[in-house]
C-alpha positions in Angstrom: 15.0 -25.6 -81.0 12.7 -24.0 -83.8 13.4 -20.6 -82.5 16.2 -18.5 -81.9 18.0 -15.3 -81.6 21.0 -13.5 -80.6 21.2 -10.3 -78.9 24.5 -8.0 -77.9 24.4 -5.7 -75.4 27.2 -2.9 -74.6 27.8 -2.2 -71.2 29.8 1.0 -69.9 32.4 -1.1 -67.8 34.1 -4.1 -67.0 32.6 -3.7 -63.6 29.1 -3.4 -64.7 29.3 -6.6 -67.3 30.7 -8.5 -64.5 28.0 -8.1 -61.9 25.4 -8.5 -64.9 26.8 -11.8 -65.6 26.9 -12.9 -61.9 23.5 -11.7 -61.8 22.4 -13.9 -65.0 24.7 -17.0 -64.0 21.7 -18.9 -62.2 18.9 -18.3 -64.8 21.8 -20.5 -67.6 22.8 -23.0 -64.9 19.0 -24.2 -64.2 16.3 -22.6 -66.7 12.8 -22.6 -65.4 11.7 -24.9 -68.1 13.1 -26.9 -70.6 11.4 -24.9 -73.7 14.1 -22.6 -73.8 18.0 -21.9 -73.3 20.3 -19.5 -73.4 24.1 -19.3 -73.9 26.2 -16.2 -72.7 29.2 -15.0 -74.0 31.7 -12.4 -72.6 34.0 -10.1 -75.3 35.2 -6.9 -74.2 32.6 -4.8 -72.6 29.9 -6.8 -74.1 27.8 -9.6 -73.8 26.1 -11.9 -76.3 23.3 -13.9 -75.3 22.3 -16.8 -77.9 18.7 -17.7 -77.3 17.2 -21.0 -78.7 13.6 -22.1 -77.6 11.2 -24.7 -78.9 8.6 -22.0 -80.4 8.5 -18.1 -80.7 6.2 -17.5 -77.4 9.2 -19.3 -75.6 11.6 -17.5 -77.6 10.0 -14.0 -76.3 9.4 -15.2 -72.7 13.0 -16.0 -72.2 14.6 -12.9 -74.1 12.1 -10.5 -72.0 13.0 -12.3 -68.9 17.0 -11.7 -69.5 16.7 -8.2 -70.6 14.1 -7.2 -67.7 17.1 -8.7 -65.5 19.8 -7.2 -67.1 17.8 -3.7 -66.9 17.4 -4.2 -63.5 20.9 -4.7 -62.6 22.3 -1.8 -64.6 19.5 0.6 -62.9 20.3 -0.3 -59.5 24.3 0.1 -60.4 23.2 3.4 -61.8 21.5 4.4 -58.6 24.1 3.2 -56.7 26.6 5.0 -58.5 24.6 8.3 -57.8 24.6 7.7 -54.3 20.4 7.3 -54.4 
């Protein structure tokens, strides 16, 4: 793999992190393409995403996908907590 990136995300609670991990697991088990792969590592209330890709376009696409999914899950959890 030619391109790589590591992203650390901090969550406000362990529950939030667990839900995000469960939402992202299917993507890591069977990625939609062979051009990139991601490994997830949990550390306390933090999540480390280690991206490896065959080129920068694949890397960017994988990062965008994971960050969008993470943002969506966090937004849904916040909405549920607020009762909206």
